[in-house]
C-alpha positions in Angstrom: -4.4 179.6 -37.1 -1.1 180.9 -38.5 -1.9 180.5 -42.2 -5.2 182.2 -41.9 -3.6 185.1 -40.1 -1.0 185.3 -42.8 -3.6 185.3 -45.6 -5.5 188.1 -43.8 -2.3 190.2 -43.5 -1.4 189.5 -47.2 -4.7 190.3 -48.9 -6.8 192.0 -46.2 -9.0 190.6 -43.4 -12.2 191.5 -45.4 -11.3 188.7 -47.8 -11.3 186.0 -45.1 -14.2 184.4 -43.2 -14.0 181.7 -40.5 -16.3 179.7 -38.3 -20.0 180.6 -38.3 -19.3 183.5 -40.6 -18.7 181.1 -43.5 -22.0 181.0 -45.4 -23.7 177.6 -45.5 -23.6 177.5 -49.3 -19.8 177.3 -49.3 -19.8 174.1 -47.2 -21.1 171.9 -50.0 -22.4 172.1 -53.5 -25.4 170.9 -55.5 -24.2 167.3 -55.4 -26.0 166.8 -52.1 -22.7 165.9 -50.3 -22.7 166.4 -46.5 -21.7 169.9 -45.6 -18.1 170.4 -44.3 -16.9 173.6 -42.6 -13.5 174.5 -44.0 -10.7 176.2 -42.0 -11.6 179.4 -43.7 -13.4 180.8 -46.8 -11.1 183.1 -48.8 -12.6 185.4 -51.4 -9.8 187.2 -53.4 -10.4 190.0 -55.8 -7.4 189.6 -58.2 -5.0 187.1 -59.6 -2.3 188.6 -57.5 -4.3 187.8 -54.4 -5.0 184.2 -55.5 -1.3 183.8 -56.1 -0.5 185.1 -52.6 -3.1 182.8 -51.0 -1.7 179.7 -52.8 1.9 180.6 -52.0 1.1 180.9 -48.3 -0.9 177.7 -48.3 1.9 175.9 -50.0 4.4 177.2 -47.4 2.1 176.0 -44.6 1.1 172.7 -46.3 -2.6 173.6 -46.1 -4.9 172.2 -48.8 -7.0 174.5 -51.0 -10.4 173.7 -52.6 -11.3 176.1 -55.4 -15.0 177.0 -55.6 -17.1 178.5 -58.4 -20.9 178.8 -58.5 -21.2 175.5 -56.5 -23.7 174.0 -59.1 -21.7 170.9 -59.8 -23.2 167.5 -59.2 -20.1 165.4 -58.6 -18.9 167.0 -55.3 -15.7 168.6 -56.8 -16.2 171.9 -54.8 -17.0 170.3 -51.4 -14.3 171.6 -49.0 -12.3 169.6 -46.5 -12.2 170.3 -42.8 -8.5 170.8 -43.0 -8.6 173.0 -46.1 -9.1 176.6 -47.3 -12.1 177.1 -49.5 -11.1 179.5 -52.2 -14.1 181.3 -53.8 -13.6 183.2 -57.0 -17.0 184.9 -56.8 -15.5 188.4 -56.3 -13.5 188.1 -59.5 -16.5 188.4 -61.7 -15.7 191.1 -64.3 -16.2 190.7 -68.0 -13.1 192.6 -68.8 -13.2 193.2 -72.5 -14.9 192.1 -75.7 -13.4 192.3 -79.2 -16.4 192.2 -81.5 -14.3 192.1 -84.7 -12.2 189.1 -83.5 -15.2 187.6 -81.6 -13.3 187.1 -78.4 -14.1 187.9 -74.8 -11.8 188.2 -71.8 -13.4 187.4 -68.5 -12.5 186.7 -64.8 -13.3 183.2 -63.6 -16.0 184.3 -61.1 -18.3 185.8 -63.8 -21.5 183.8 -64.3 -22.2 182.1 -67.6 -25.2 184.3 -67.9 -23.1 187.4 -67.7 -20.9 186.2 -70.5 -24.0 185.4 -72.6 -25.4 188.8 -72.0 -22.2 190.6 -72.9 -22.0 188.6 -76.1 -25.6 189.3 -77.0 -25.1 193.1 -76.5 -22.6 192.9 -79.4 -24.7 190.8 -81.7 -22.7 187.7 -80.8 -23.3 184.5 -78.8 -21.4 182.2 -76.5 -21.4 178.6 -77.5 -22.2 177.0 -74.1 -25.6 177.1 -72.4 -27.0 175.2 -69.5 -29.8 175.5 -67.0 -27.6 176.8 -64.1 -26.5 179.7 -66.3 -27.4 182.3 -63.7 -25.4 180.7 -60.9 -22.6 178.7 -62.5 -19.3 180.5 -63.0 -16.9 180.5 -66.0 -14.1 179.1 -63.8 -16.2 176.2 -62.8 -17.5 175.7 -66.3 -13.8 175.4 -67.5 -12.7 173.3 -64.5 -15.4 170.7 -65.4 -15.4 171.2 -69.2 -19.1 172.0 -69.1 -21.3 171.2 -72.1 -25.0 171.7 -72.0 -27.4 172.5 -74.8 -25.1 174.0 -77.4 -22.5 171.2 -77.7 -24.0 169.8 -80.9 -23.3 173.0 -82.7 -20.2 174.5 -80.9 -18.6 171.9 -78.7 -17.9 172.0 -75.0 -15.9 174.6 -73.0 -12.7 173.2 -74.3 -13.7 174.2 -77.8 -14.7 177.7 -76.7 -11.4 178.6 -75.0 -8.5 180.4 -76.6 -6.5 181.3 -73.6 -6.3 180.9 -69.8 -4.6 182.5 -66.8 -3.9 179.9 -64.2 -2.3 180.0 -60.7 -0.3 176.8 -59.8 -0.2 175.3 -56.3 3.0 177.1 -55.4 1.6 180.5 -56.4 3.2 180.7 -59.8 1.1 182.3 -62.5 0.8 180.9 -66.0 -0.1 183.9 -68.3 -1.7 182.0 -71.2 -4.2 184.7 -72.3 -3.4 184.6 -76.0 -6.4 185.2 -78.2 -5.2 183.4 -81.3 -6.8 180.3 -82.8 -3.4 179.3 -84.3 -0.7 178.9 -81.7 1.6 176.0 -82.2 4.3 176.8 -79.7 4.8 173.5 -77.9 2.5 171.9 -75.4 -1.0 173.4 -75.3 -0.8 173.9 -71.5 -4.2 175.4 -71.1 -5.9 172.1 -72.1 -4.4 170.5 -69.0 -6.5 172.7 -66.7 -9.8 172.4 -68.6 -11.7 169.5 -67.0 -9.1 169.0 -64.2 -11.6 170.1 -61.6 -9.1 172.4 -59.8 -6.6 169.6 -59.1 -3.8 171.1 -61.2 -4.2 174.8 -60.8 -6.7 177.6 -60.2 -8.2 179.2 -63.3 -8.4 183.0 -62.7 -9.1 184.5 -66.2 -10.0 183.2 -69.7 -10.2 184.4 -73.3 -13.3 182.8 -74.8 -14.4 182.4 -78.4 -17.7 184.0 -79.5 -19.9 183.3 -82.5 -22.2 185.3 -84.7 -25.7 185.4 -83.2 -28.3 183.8 -85.5 -31.0 186.2 -86.9 -33.7 183.5 -86.6 -34.5 180.3 -84.8 -37.1 177.7 -85.3 -38.1 175.1 -82.8 -40.1 171.9 -83.1 -41.5 169.2 -80.9 -41.2 165.9 -82.6 -42.7 162.5 -81.7 -40.6 159.5 -82.5 -41.7 155.8 -82.7 -38.4 154.4 -81.2 -34.9 155.3 -80.3 -33.4 154.4 -83.7 -35.5 157.1 -85.3 -33.6 159.7 -83.2 -30.2 159.4 -84.9 -32.0 159.0 -88.3 -33.9 162.3 -87.8 -30.8 164.1 -86.5 -28.9 163.0 -89.6 -31.6 164.4 -91.9 -31.6 167.7 -90.0 -27.8 168.0 -90.1 -27.8 167.3 -93.8 -30.4 169.9 -94.5 -29.1 172.5 -92.0 -25.3 172.0 -92.0 -23.8 173.6 -89.0 -27.1 175.1 -88.0 -28.8 172.4 -85.8 -28.6 174.2 -82.5 -30.3 171.6 -80.3 -31.5 168.0 -80.4 -32.9 167.1 -77.0 -34.3 163.6 -76.7 -36.7 162.6 -73.9 -38.1 159.1 -73.1 -41.8 159.0 -72.4 -41.3 158.7 -68.6 -39.5 162.1 -68.6 -42.2 163.8 -70.7 -45.0 162.5 -68.5 -43.3 163.5 -65.3 -42.4 167.0 -66.6 -46.0 167.6 -67.7 -47.4 166.5 -64.4 -44.9 168.4 -62.2 -45.3 171.6 -64.1 -49.1 171.2 -64.9 -48.4 171.6 -68.6 -50.4 170.4 -71.6 -49.4 167.4 -73.7 -48.1 168.6 -77.1 -49.9 165.9 -79.0 -53.2 164.1 -78.6 -51.5 160.8 -78.4 -48.6 159.7 -76.2 -45.4 158.6 -78.0 -42.4 156.6 -76.8 -39.9 159.4 -77.5 -40.0 163.1 -78.0 -37.3 165.3 -79.5 -36.9 169.0 -79.0 -35.3 170.3 -82.2 -33.9 173.8 -82.8 -32.3 175.1 -86.0 -30.9 178.6 -86.7 -30.6 180.7 -89.8 -31.2 184.1 -91.3 -35.0 184.3 -92.0 -37.5 183.0 -89.5 -40.3 182.3 -92.1 -37.9 180.5 -94.5 -36.4 178.6 -91.6 -39.8 177.3 -90.5 -40.8 176.4 -94.0 -37.5 174.4 -94.5 -38.0 172.7 -91.1 -41.6 171.8 -92.0 -40.3 170.1 -95.2 -37.7 168.1 -93.4 -40.2 167.0 -90.7 -42.9 166.3 -93.3 -40.6 164.0 -95.2 -39.5 162.3 -92.0 -43.2 161.6 -91.1 -43.9 160.3 -94.6 -41.0 157.9 -94.2 -42.0 156.7 -90.7 -39.0 158.3 -89.0 -41.2 160.7 -87.1 -44.7 159.9 -85.8 -45.9 163.5 -85.4 -44.4 167.0 -85.2 -45.4 170.6 -84.3 -43.3 173.7 -85.1 -43.4 176.6 -82.7 -45.1 179.6 -84.3 -43.7 182.1 -81.8 -40.9 182.5 -79.3 -43.3 181.9 -76.4 -44.3 178.6 -77.9 -40.7 177.6 -78.4 -40.1 178.6 -74.7 -43.0 176.3 -73.8 -41.2 173.4 -75.5 -38.0 174.2 -73.6 -40.0 174.4 -70.3 -40.9 170.7 -70.7 -37.2 169.8 -71.3 -35.9 172.0 -68.5 -38.0 170.2 -65.8 -34.6 169.2 -64.3 -34.9 172.3 -62.2 -37.9 170.5 -60.5 -35.9 167.4 -59.6 -34.8 168.5 -56.1 -38.4 169.5 -55.3 -40.1 166.3 -56.3 -37.4 163.6 -55.7 -36.1 162.6 -52.3 -33.3 162.9 -53.2 -32.7 162.8 -57.0 -29.8 160.5 -58.0 -28.3 162.1 -61.1 -26.2 160.1 -63.5 -24.6 161.8 -66.4 -23.0 159.4 -68.9 -22.1 159.2 -72.6 -22.2 156.3 -75.0 -21.6 155.8 -78.7 -24.8 157.4 -80.1 -26.2 154.3 -81.8 -25.9 152.3 -78.5 -27.8 154.8 -76.2 -31.2 153.2 -76.8 -30.0 149.7 -76.1 -28.0 150.9 -73.0 -31.2 152.6 -71.6 -33.2 149.4 -72.1 -30.6 147.3 -70.3 -30.4 149.8 -67.4 -34.2 150.0 -67.1 -34.6 146.2 -67.1 -32.0 146.0 -64.3 -33.8 148.7 -62.3 -37.2 146.9 -62.9 -35.8 143.6 -61.6 -34.3 145.1 -58.4 -36.7 147.9 -57.7 -40.1 147.3 -59.3 -41.4 150.6 -58.0 -38.5 152.8 -59.0 -39.1 156.2 -60.5 -36.4 156.8 -63.1 -36.2 159.4 -65.9 -34.2 159.1 -69.1 -33.3 162.1 -71.2 -30.3 163.7 -72.8 -28.7 165.7 -75.6 -28.1 162.4 -77.5 -26.7 164.2 -80.6 -23.5 164.6 -78.6 -23.8 161.1 -77.1 -24.9 162.4 -73.7 -27.6 160.6 -71.6 -28.9 161.6 -68.2 -30.6 159.2 -65.9 -32.3 160.5 -62.8 -33.9 158.3 -60.2 -35.9 159.2 -57.1 -33.7 157.8 -54.2 -36.7 157.1 -52.1 -38.2 154.8 -54.8 -35.2 152.5 -54.6 -34.9 152.5 -50.8 -31.9 154.8 -50.8 -29.7 152.3 -52.6 -27.8 154.9 -54.6 -24.5 153.0 -54.6 -26.2 149.9 -56.1 -27.9 151.9 -58.8 -24.5 153.5 -59.7 -22.8 150.2 -59.7 -25.4 148.8 -62.2 -25.2 151.8 -64.5 -21.4 152.2 -64.5 -20.9 148.5 -65.1 -23.0 148.9 -68.2 -21.1 152.0 -69.2 -17.9 150.0 -69.2 -19.6 147.2 -71.1 -20.8 149.6 -73.8 -17.5 151.4 -74.0 -18.8 154.7 -72.7 -17.9 157.4 -70.2 -19.1 157.6 -66.6 -19.1 161.4 -66.8 -20.3 163.3 -69.9 -20.5 166.8 -68.3 -20.1 167.1 -64.5 -16.7 165.6 -64.0 -15.5 163.1 -61.4 -15.2 165.0 -58.1 -15.9 162.8 -55.1 -18.9 160.9 -56.3 -17.6 159.2 -59.4 -14.1 158.6 -58.2 -14.6 154.9 -57.4 -15.8 154.2 -60.9 -13.2 156.1 -62.9 -11.6 152.8 -63.9 -14.7 152.0 -65.9 -13.8 154.7 -68.4 -10.0 155.0 -68.1 -7.3 152.4 -68.5 -4.5 151.8 -66.0 -2.0 153.4 -68.3 -4.3 156.5 -68.7 -4.7 156.8 -64.9 -0.9 156.5 -64.5 -0.3 159.4 -66.9 -2.9 161.5 -65.1 -1.2 160.9 -61.8 2.2 161.8 -63.3 0.8 165.2 -64.5 -0.8 165.8 -61.1 2.5 165.0 -59.3 4.5 167.3 -61.6 2.2 170.3 -61.1 1.2 169.8 -57.5 3.8 167.6 -55.8 2.5 168.4 -52.3 -1.0 167.4 -53.3 -2.6 170.5 -51.9 -5.1 171.5 -54.7 -8.5 169.9 -54.3 -7.1 166.7 -52.6 -9.1 163.6 -52.9 -11.0 164.7 -56.0 -10.9 162.8 -59.3 -8.6 160.1 -57.9 -6.4 159.4 -54.9 -2.7 159.6 -55.4 
């Protein structure tokens, strides 16, 4: 094909793969979408090469689907049969780190774990963490505005980003790699591309904010009598540890039981409780931190906010708590297939929302196997259902959940974006006027509709 030959001539034939040479992993992502073989897989090594590829694709009117670590669950990285898949995996350098300014410049194909390790080597930390850290890439994290475990303390990728370098659909490069927190020079263009899922431009490099690494951490597993106890406990922790509550992970009983069974782990308490919270706080001295956490949890138990609590006495015990929470890695093994819904609600409404959804599931599929868990402190709730347990009626389950999201004034996507899977439900969280504004931005930056076409919404 002419455009593929032109790309090979422009950036080198070793950057281009076609036909059976395209690895299977580049034909879909973790969303479970049916694999699609693209026209070609292109793997550039520099921003200049990305620019050349997009310029040629624009001239030949060939769509381009950017790909990162392919760990997304909404189908945003699934290629089209008429498209070029553009992988950033060879642009994976951590280019520089300024410890004094606490900033890091990185190429988009670097993994989240590589960024974390670079920060740790300088006594710093990066504010985003999630289970796919070893596979997901910074470009994909930015394109989906990833969150994860650290949002409560530091915010999402949007809050970690000082500057971006982006290549537009026509090959133009926007050099926005400015490492200043204060920069009021008109429109903050970089924010357009964070969370846009590759539909407005291809992110090639970023300047990220880092934070001082805590000297000590303390983790606790806390049993709660009901959902309302969760925000009450979180409020107490934030009041006592301002800015230092690093995690507040809430799990309904079904999630805890399933995680323990799948991983053959021991129950943290003698008795079963309706809810469990994994709490982590940070500070300067480990012993003092544990003592302070013990005081807060003791008072919470005395007031009936907590039913029981145990504080990790070592890092290995803390890791054991996290192992229960991170059973999500087991979902593809034990569910056939797992149907993952990632929503956000006003925090006080999450408990009632979960009750309404569970009642609807019980009425339609009495034998359903559904797990409820989430970060909650940042309003995020995950619902995962075994597709086999509902007779494969994933569309009906989504319809039920997203109808309730609209009724509760929430968001159909807290972390993973819209992609292909959530596109039909975008109107549950966005007004017609908002959608019109989004389409206008897309039309302005990609008038030929070549970047990741069919994702987020149809023009």
